[in-house]
C-alpha positions as a printed NumPy array, in Angstrom:
array([[ 12.368,  30.263,  -7.569],
       [ 13.916,  33.361,  -9.118],
       [ 16.438,  33.354,  -6.136],
       [ 17.406,  29.672,  -7.385],
       [ 17.834,  30.829, -10.935],
       [ 19.938,  33.771, -10.147],
       [ 21.858,  32.426,  -7.316],
       [ 25.734,  32.548,  -8.728],
       [ 26.746,  28.969,  -7.34 ],
       [ 23.763,  27.412,  -9.064],
       [ 24.364,  29.287, -12.427],
       [ 28.026,  28.183, -12.411],
       [ 27.182,  24.496, -11.585],
       [ 24.452,  24.292, -14.102],
       [ 26.465,  26.086, -16.739],
       [ 29.425,  23.742, -16.379],
       [ 26.956,  20.554, -16.234],
       [ 25.59 ,  21.938, -19.685],
       [ 29.065,  22.53 , -21.079],
       [ 30.26 ,  19.1  , -20.136],
       [ 27.162,  17.444, -21.269],
       [ 27.751,  18.848, -24.939],
       [ 31.397,  17.634, -24.763],
       [ 30.36 ,  14.196, -23.549],
       [ 27.777,  13.999, -26.626],
       [ 30.547,  14.998, -29.198],
       [ 33.449,  13.015, -27.612],
       [ 34.378,   9.695, -29.01 ],
       [ 36.989,   7.455, -27.218],
       [ 39.4  ,   6.255, -29.605],
       [ 42.744,   6.25 , -27.8  ],
       [ 44.249,   6.855, -24.221],
       [ 44.133,  10.424, -24.669],
       [ 40.328,  10.605, -25.573],
       [ 39.874,   8.097, -22.892],
       [ 41.508,  10.338, -20.02 ],
       [ 39.515,  13.176, -21.417],
       [ 36.357,  11.27 , -20.986],
       [ 37.205,  10.325, -17.509],
       [ 38.201,  13.998, -16.93 ],
       [ 34.596,  14.99 , -18.032],
       [ 33.332,  12.299, -15.621],
       [ 34.864,  13.427, -12.553],
       [ 34.076,  17.204, -13.462],
       [ 30.314,  16.617, -13.97 ],
       [ 30.259,  14.272, -10.861],
       [ 31.56 ,  17.333,  -8.789],
       [ 29.142,  19.528, -10.294],
       [ 26.275,  17.258,  -9.577],
       [ 27.488,  17.005,  -5.884],
       [ 27.55 ,  20.867,  -5.845],
       [ 23.975,  20.969,  -7.136],
       [ 22.775,  18.262,  -4.484],
       [ 24.643,  20.342,  -1.83 ],
       [ 22.849,  23.442,  -2.828],
       [ 19.582,  21.69 ,  -3.076],
       [ 19.713,  20.43 ,   0.459],
       [ 20.843,  23.614,   1.694],
       [ 17.85 ,  25.213,   0.283],
       [ 15.269,  22.73 ,   1.286],
       [ 16.674,  22.001,   4.822],
       [ 14.635,  24.741,   6.345],
       [ 11.571,  23.663,   4.634],
       [ 11.97 ,  19.986,   5.375],
       [ 12.649,  20.901,   9.11 ],
       [  9.307,  22.85 ,   9.004],
       [  7.558,  20.126,   7.684],
       [  8.922,  17.535,   9.972],
       [  7.901,  19.623,  12.722],
       [  4.262,  20.184,  11.52 ],
       [  3.931,  16.576,  10.545],
       [  5.002,  15.641,  14.178],
       [  2.777,  18.16 ,  15.867],
       [ -0.457,  16.79 ,  13.987],
       [  0.727,  13.212,  14.177],
       [  0.489,  13.464,  17.902],
       [ -2.967,  14.835,  17.858],
       [ -4.198,  12.434,  15.079],
       [ -3.139,   9.267,  16.96 ],
       [ -5.831,   9.438,  19.467],
       [ -8.359,  10.145,  16.744],
       [ -7.137,   6.975,  14.897],
       [ -7.481,   5.106,  18.177],
       [-10.918,   6.239,  18.916],
       [-11.935,   5.285,  15.349],
       [-10.412,   1.741,  15.788],
       [-12.307,   1.213,  19.016],
       [-15.771,   2.461,  17.624],
       [-15.463,   0.391,  14.446],
       [-14.534,  -2.783,  16.488],
       [-17.444,  -2.308,  18.76 ],
       [-19.92 ,  -1.515,  15.996],
       [-18.7  ,  -4.47 ,  14.027],
       [-19.25 ,  -6.536,  17.001],
       [-22.646,  -5.462,  17.423],
       [-23.556,  -5.673,  13.916],
       [-22.391,  -9.379,  13.713],
       [-24.374, -10.168,  17.027],
       [-27.575,  -8.57 ,  15.228],
       [-27.02 , -10.366,  12.242],
       [-26.796, -13.774,  14.155],
       [-29.873, -12.879,  15.999],
       [-31.764, -12.177,  12.977],
       [-30.47 , -15.405,  11.372],
       [-31.693, -17.307,  14.356],
       [-35.089, -15.778,  14.357],
       [-35.33 , -16.388,  10.639],
       [-34.659, -20.211,  11.101],
       [-37.095, -20.175,  14.174],
       [-39.876, -18.53 ,  12.121],
       [-39.267, -21.14 ,   9.285],
       [-39.835, -24.056,  11.748],
       [-42.816, -22.523,  13.016],
       [-44.174, -22.237,   9.591],
       [-43.148, -25.776,   8.76 ],
       [-45.154, -26.91 ,  12.004],
       [-48.261, -24.753,  11.187],
       [-47.869, -26.005,   7.397],
       [-47.949, -29.469,   8.967],
       [-50.741, -29.171,  10.978],
       [-52.828, -27.464,   8.047],
       [-52.028, -30.371,   5.69 ],
       [-53.178, -32.954,   8.255],
       [-56.448, -31.006,   8.727],
       [-56.95 , -30.588,   5.081],
       [-56.334, -34.417,   4.613],
       [-59.04 , -35.164,   6.882],
       [-61.392, -32.701,   5.432],
       [-60.603, -33.81 ,   1.949],
       [-59.202, -30.441,   0.809],
       [-56.075, -28.76 ,  -0.025],
       [-54.292, -26.868,   2.553],
       [-53.1  , -23.166,   1.617],
       [-49.332, -22.521,   1.859],
       [-48.584, -21.186,   5.311],
       [-46.501, -17.904,   4.846],
       [-43.134, -17.416,   6.395],
       [-42.677, -14.198,   7.869],
       [-39.714, -12.313,   6.447],
       [-37.057, -11.193,   8.836],
       [-35.484,  -7.704,   8.039],
       [-31.68 ,  -7.707,   7.952],
       [-29.755,  -5.169,  10.238],
       [-29.49 ,  -1.753,   8.453],
       [-25.977,  -1.523,   6.952],
       [-25.997,   2.254,   6.606],
       [-26.638,   4.747,   9.593],
       [-27.067,   8.34 ,   8.649],
       [-25.843,  10.871,  11.383],
       [-25.54 ,  14.556,  11.695],
       [-21.991,  14.36 ,  10.545],
       [-22.354,  11.958,   7.909],
       [-23.123,   8.169,   7.344],
       [-21.484,   5.115,   8.816],
       [-21.748,   1.737,   6.441],
       [-20.928,  -1.734,   7.788],
       [-19.994,  -4.241,   4.946],
       [-18.314,  -7.368,   4.569],
       [-15.032,  -7.537,   3.261],
       [-12.369, -10.322,   2.592],
       [ -9.158, -10.374,   4.454],
       [ -6.249, -12.821,   4.978],
       [ -3.65 , -13.853,   7.422],
       [ -0.761, -16.061,   6.53 ],
       [ -0.515, -19.041,   8.881],
       [  1.819, -21.427,   6.781],
       [  4.303, -19.852,   4.663],
       [  5.819, -23.115,   3.343],
       [  2.224, -23.702,   1.555],
       [  1.896, -20.332,  -0.034],
       [  2.294, -20.7  ,  -3.793],
       [  5.452, -19.302,  -5.386],
       [  3.416, -16.648,  -7.327],
       [  2.708, -15.058,  -4.056],
       [  6.03 , -14.564,  -2.957],
       [  8.605, -11.967,  -3.711],
       [ 12.424, -12.417,  -4.185],
       [ 14.517, -10.365,  -1.57 ],
       [ 16.951,  -8.851,  -3.869],
       [ 18.52 ,  -7.106,  -0.937],
       [ 19.469, -10.312,   0.861],
       [ 20.712, -11.748,  -2.411],
       [ 22.93 ,  -8.786,  -3.109],
       [ 24.252,  -8.907,   0.246],
       [ 25.087, -12.716,  -0.081],
       [ 26.945, -12.143,  -3.426],
       [ 28.955,  -9.125,  -1.849],
       [ 30.053, -11.426,   1.044],
       [ 31.249, -13.984,  -1.574],
       [ 28.375, -16.435,  -2.222],
       [ 28.836, -17.545,  -5.935],
       [ 26.08 , -20.167,  -6.151],
       [ 22.334, -19.374,  -5.563],
       [ 19.794, -21.616,  -7.36 ],
       [ 17.752, -19.722,  -9.806],
       [ 20.146, -16.687,  -9.777],
       [ 22.675, -15.898, -12.375],
       [ 25.813, -14.338, -10.616],
       [ 28.202, -12.832, -12.722],
       [ 30.828,  -9.907, -13.086],
       [ 30.442,  -6.735, -14.909],
       [ 32.574,  -3.346, -15.451],
       [ 31.732,  -0.614, -13.269],
       [ 33.064,   2.74 , -13.268],
       [ 33.447,   4.378,  -9.962],
       [ 34.15 ,   8.199,  -9.605],
       [ 35.933,   9.719,  -6.697]])
C-alpha cells in the first residue's frame, strides 16, 4: 500500500482531483465564462479519473491474473467432486424415498391386519356378551433422516422446489421487467411502450 501512496503518478492524479474537487465546490455558473471553466474542470477531472483507473488496472493486473489461474486450477479439480456429490445425493435420495414408500405400505398393511383382528375380537366378544379390548396397531419406525459417518453426518430432508411450466399463467408480481431490453428498444427509436414513460433528458458527455 505504501508503494501506491508514494507512486508519483498516483500522487499527481490524486492531488489534481482534490484541487478540482475544491474548485467545483466553490464554482458558481452564472455566465458563459464560468460555464466554460466548469467544463474545463469536468474534462480535467475526467482525464485524472481515467489516469487513476489505468494505474489501478496496472497494479492489479498481476494479482488478477494470479487469482484467475488459481481459480481455474482449483475449478478443474472441484468439478469432479461436485459431480460425485450430485450422483451420490441423487442415489441416496432415491433410496430414502423407496424406504419411505415401503414403510408407508407396511404401516397401511399393519392397519388393515389390526382392523381385521379387531373385527374378529368384536364378533367373539359379542357372542360371549363381553366387550373386546382394542387391538393395538404396531407402530412402524420412519427411515432415519440423519446418518453419522466418520467424516460427519448426512441428513435427508424434504424441501419445496418449483419449475415454471406456463409463463403466461405466472402472476405479474413474480415477473421482472427487462430494463436492458427496454433501453435497447428506446435507443433503437421505440417511443411507445405500455406501462413505460419515455422522455428526453439532458446528458453531459465528456471526451
